[in-house]
C-alpha positions as CSV (number, residue, x, y, z in Angstrom):
1,M,10.5,2.9,39.1
2,S,8.1,-0.1,38.8
3,D,9.3,-3.7,39.0
4,L,8.4,-4.2,35.3
5,G,10.3,-1.0,34.5
6,K,13.3,-2.2,36.5
7,K,13.2,-5.6,34.7
8,L,12.9,-4.0,31.2
9,A,15.8,-1.5,31.9
10,S,18.0,-4.3,33.2
11,I,17.4,-6.4,30.0
12,A,17.9,-3.4,27.7
13,F,20.9,-1.8,29.3
14,D,22.7,-4.5,31.4
15,E,22.0,-7.7,29.4
16,L,21.8,-6.3,25.8
17,G,24.1,-3.3,26.2
18,A,21.7,-0.8,24.7
19,D,22.1,3.0,24.8
20,Y,18.3,3.6,24.4
21,L,15.1,1.8,25.3
22,L,11.9,2.1,23.2
23,A,8.8,0.9,25.1
24,M,5.2,1.9,26.1
25,R,4.6,3.9,29.3
26,E,1.5,5.1,31.1
27,E,1.7,8.7,32.4
28,H,-1.1,10.9,33.6
29,G,-3.7,8.3,32.6
30,N,-2.4,8.0,29.0
31,V,-0.3,5.3,27.3
32,A,2.2,6.3,24.7
33,P,5.6,5.3,23.4
34,V,8.7,6.5,25.3
35,M,12.4,6.7,24.4
36,L,14.7,6.3,27.4
37,A,18.4,6.7,27.8
38,R,20.5,4.7,30.3
39,G,19.8,5.8,33.8
40,Q,16.4,7.3,33.2
41,D,13.4,6.1,35.2
42,P,11.2,3.9,32.9
43,G,8.2,4.7,35.1
44,E,5.0,2.7,34.6
45,I,5.8,0.5,31.6
46,R,2.9,-1.1,29.8
47,L,3.2,-4.3,27.8
48,D,-0.5,-5.0,27.2
49,V,-1.0,-2.4,24.5
50,P,-0.5,-3.9,21.0
51,Y,1.1,-0.8,19.5
52,Q,3.6,-1.2,16.7
53,L,6.8,0.4,18.1
54,V,8.5,-0.2,14.8
55,N,6.4,2.8,13.4
56,I,7.9,5.0,16.1
57,L,11.4,3.6,15.5
58,S,11.2,4.3,11.8
59,N,10.4,8.0,12.5
60,I,13.2,8.6,15.0
61,Y,15.9,6.3,13.5
62,P,17.2,8.8,10.9
63,W,17.8,11.3,13.8
64,L,19.8,8.7,15.9
65,K,23.3,9.0,14.4
66,D,24.8,6.5,16.7
67,G,24.0,4.2,19.6
68,K,22.0,1.0,20.0
69,V,18.2,0.9,20.6
70,A,16.5,-1.9,22.5
71,V,12.9,-2.3,21.3
72,V,10.1,-4.3,23.0
73,T,9.1,-6.7,20.2
74,R,6.4,-9.2,19.7
75,R,6.8,-11.8,17.0
76,C,5.1,-9.6,14.4
77,D,7.4,-6.7,15.4
78,E,10.4,-9.0,14.8
79,K,9.1,-9.8,11.3
80,A,8.7,-6.1,10.6
81,L,12.2,-5.4,11.6
82,E,13.5,-8.1,9.3
83,E,11.7,-6.4,6.4
84,F,13.5,-3.2,7.3
85,F,16.9,-5.0,7.6
86,K,16.4,-6.6,4.2
87,R,15.9,-3.3,2.6
88,E,18.8,-1.7,4.5
89,L,16.5,0.8,6.1
90,F,17.8,-0.1,9.6
91,D,21.3,-1.3,10.6
92,P,20.6,-4.7,12.4
93,R,23.7,-4.1,14.6
94,R,22.0,-1.1,16.2
95,I,18.6,-2.6,16.8
96,L,18.3,-4.9,19.9
97,K,15.1,-6.9,20.4
98,I,13.5,-7.6,23.8
99,G,11.2,-10.5,23.0
100,L,7.6,-10.1,24.4
101,A,5.3,-13.1,24.2
102,C,1.7,-12.2,23.4
103,S,-1.0,-13.3,25.8
104,K,-3.5,-16.0,25.0
105,E,-6.2,-13.3,24.4
106,Q,-4.0,-11.3,22.0
107,V,-3.1,-14.4,20.0
108,A,-6.8,-15.2,19.7
109,K,-7.7,-11.7,18.7
110,C,-5.1,-11.6,15.9
111,R,-5.8,-15.2,14.9
112,C,-2.0,-15.5,15.0
113,S,-0.3,-18.5,13.5
114,D,3.2,-17.5,14.6
115,P,3.0,-15.8,18.0
116,V,6.3,-16.7,19.7
117,P,9.4,-14.4,19.4
118,A,12.8,-15.9,18.5
119,K,13.8,-15.3,22.1
120,T,11.3,-14.6,24.9
121,H,12.5,-12.2,27.5
122,I,9.1,-11.4,29.0
123,G,5.8,-13.4,29.1
124,E,4.9,-17.0,28.5
125,P,4.8,-18.3,24.9
126,Q,1.3,-19.3,23.8
127,K,0.1,-21.8,21.2
128,A,-0.6,-20.5,17.7
129,M,-4.1,-20.3,16.3
130,E,-4.5,-23.1,13.8
131,K,-7.1,-21.3,11.7
132,D,-8.9,-18.1,10.8
133,E,-12.6,-18.9,10.7
134,L,-13.5,-16.2,8.3
135,S,-10.8,-17.2,5.9
136,E,-12.1,-20.8,5.9
137,K,-15.6,-19.6,5.4
138,L,-14.7,-17.4,2.5
139,M,-12.6,-20.1,0.8
140,A,-15.6,-22.4,1.0
141,M,-17.6,-20.0,-1.0
142,P,-17.9,-20.0,-4.8
143,P,-15.6,-17.3,-6.3
144,E,-18.6,-15.1,-7.3
145,E,-20.0,-15.1,-3.8
146,R,-16.6,-14.4,-2.3
147,L,-16.2,-11.4,-4.7
148,R,-19.6,-10.0,-3.6
149,F,-18.4,-10.3,0.0
150,W,-15.3,-8.2,-0.6
151,A,-17.1,-5.7,-2.8
152,Y,-19.6,-5.1,0.0
153,Q,-16.7,-4.7,2.5
154,F,-14.8,-2.3,0.3
155,K,-17.9,-0.1,-0.2
156,K,-17.7,0.7,3.5
157,C,-14.2,2.3,3.1
158,N,-14.1,6.1,3.6
159,K,-10.5,6.3,2.4
160,C,-9.1,7.6,5.7
161,F,-5.7,5.9,5.1
162,A,-5.7,4.6,8.7
163,C,-4.6,1.2,7.4
164,T,-1.5,2.7,5.7
165,L,-0.6,5.1,8.5
166,T,-0.6,2.4,11.2
167,C,1.0,-0.3,9.1
168,P,4.6,-0.9,10.3
169,V,5.8,-2.1,6.9
170,C,4.3,0.8,4.8
171,F,7.7,2.5,4.5
172,C,7.6,3.8,1.0
173,D,8.6,7.5,0.6
174,E,5.6,8.0,-1.7
175,C,2.4,6.0,-1.3
176,I,1.3,4.4,-4.5
177,L,-2.3,4.7,-3.3
178,E,-2.0,8.5,-3.6
179,E,-0.8,8.2,-7.2
180,K,-3.7,9.1,-9.6
181,T,-2.2,7.0,-12.4
182,F,-2.9,3.8,-10.5
183,V,-5.8,4.9,-8.3
184,P,-7.8,7.4,-10.4
185,E,-11.2,7.0,-8.8
186,P,-12.4,10.2,-7.1
187,G,-14.7,10.3,-4.1
188,I,-15.7,7.9,-1.4
189,P,-15.7,4.9,-1.4
190,P,-12.6,4.4,-3.6
191,G,-12.8,1.8,-6.3
192,M,-11.8,-1.8,-5.8
193,S,-8.4,-1.1,-7.3
194,F,-7.5,0.9,-4.2
195,H,-7.7,-2.2,-2.0
196,L,-6.3,-4.6,-4.6
197,I,-3.2,-2.5,-5.2
198,R,-2.6,-2.2,-1.4
199,A,-3.1,-6.0,-1.0
200,Y,-0.6,-6.7,-3.8
201,H,1.8,-4.1,-2.5
202,L,1.9,-5.8,0.9
203,A,1.9,-9.4,-0.4
204,D,5.7,-9.8,0.3
205,K,6.0,-7.9,3.5
206,C,2.7,-8.0,5.6
207,I,3.6,-9.4,9.0
208,E,0.0,-10.0,10.0
209,C,0.1,-7.7,13.1
210,G,-3.6,-6.8,12.6
211,E,-3.0,-3.1,13.0
212,C,-4.8,-2.2,9.8
213,E,-7.9,-4.1,10.9
214,R,-7.8,-2.6,14.5
215,S,-7.5,0.9,13.1
216,C,-10.2,0.6,10.4
217,P,-13.3,2.7,11.5
218,A,-15.4,0.8,9.0
219,E,-14.4,-2.6,10.5
220,I,-13.4,-4.1,7.2
221,P,-11.8,-7.5,7.9
222,L,-8.4,-6.4,6.4
223,L,-6.4,-8.9,8.5
224,T,-8.3,-11.8,6.9
225,L,-7.6,-10.4,3.4
226,R,-3.9,-10.2,4.3
227,K,-3.9,-13.8,5.7
228,L,-5.5,-15.1,2.5
229,L,-3.0,-13.5,0.3
230,A,-0.1,-14.6,2.5
231,K,-1.3,-18.1,2.3
232,D,-1.2,-18.0,-1.5
233,V,2.3,-16.4,-1.6
234,K,3.5,-19.1,0.8
235,E,2.0,-22.0,-1.2
236,I,2.9,-20.7,-4.6
237,F,6.4,-19.2,-3.9
238,G,7.4,-20.8,-0.6
239,F,7.9,-17.3,0.8
240,A,6.9,-15.7,4.1
241,P,7.5,-12.1,5.2
242,G,9.9,-11.6,8.1
243,D,12.4,-14.2,6.9
244,R,15.7,-12.5,6.0
245,K,17.1,-15.6,4.4
246,T,14.5,-15.7,1.6
247,V,14.2,-13.3,-1.3
248,S,10.8,-11.8,-2.1
249,P,9.2,-13.3,-5.3
250,L,8.0,-9.8,-6.1
251,L,11.6,-8.5,-6.1
252,T,13.2,-11.2,-8.2
253,V,14.2,-10.5,-11.8
254,L,14.4,-13.0,-14.7
255,E,17.9,-13.5,-15.9
256,E,18.8,-12.4,-19.4
257,G,18.4,-15.0,-22.1
258,C,16.0,-17.1,-19.9
259,N,14.6,-19.8,-22.1
260,E,11.5,-20.1,-19.9
261,C,10.4,-16.5,-20.6
């Protein structure tokens, strides 16, 4: 058992009282998620791989009928879990968070404006990135030029669905992007509606983890698109994903007899 593995196991089982630990482990030269029970050897734990463990948790959670799971969580993972809690997809009493502070390099790569977990168990908190250069460059463009930029980017899309498969908050049972009523365009690349519908669908839950952009084989700057939309939602509605105390503006319903309708 490595020193890091010992530390992680101690936090999960002794400090937090978990029954299971979900983390990343290197074995036979490969790094993959691992689910450990109390007393099992964690082995060579890896914390430098920005893999969204919430994706793995969402797949195994329905099979875990009891017990508490400790999950290694960066700040974006914490936000993703809150979105699951709000929709009652996870029981918050059964999910225990081991806060992992991202490195300076990771914060820079994600252009992260909120990198520090609520409680840091491992790592040193880093300063947030104050700006996303591409976002600022785009917002300085005239609308027509900005539209041409995104039209060019979207033409590179091969509709591989990597952005949806790796997204920790794409938890719908049926993907709206596979519904022909809303996305009727055949062939590759898909029409612009494919990207605009996904952008709108994530407006109230994207936690800016950057997984979509990292997994995109066409290198479309999807994280920048998400950041721009999140900025508008924050400024217009005062809402930010990952906050359990606020209600999504996309989920609110006008009261009957509203005089403002």
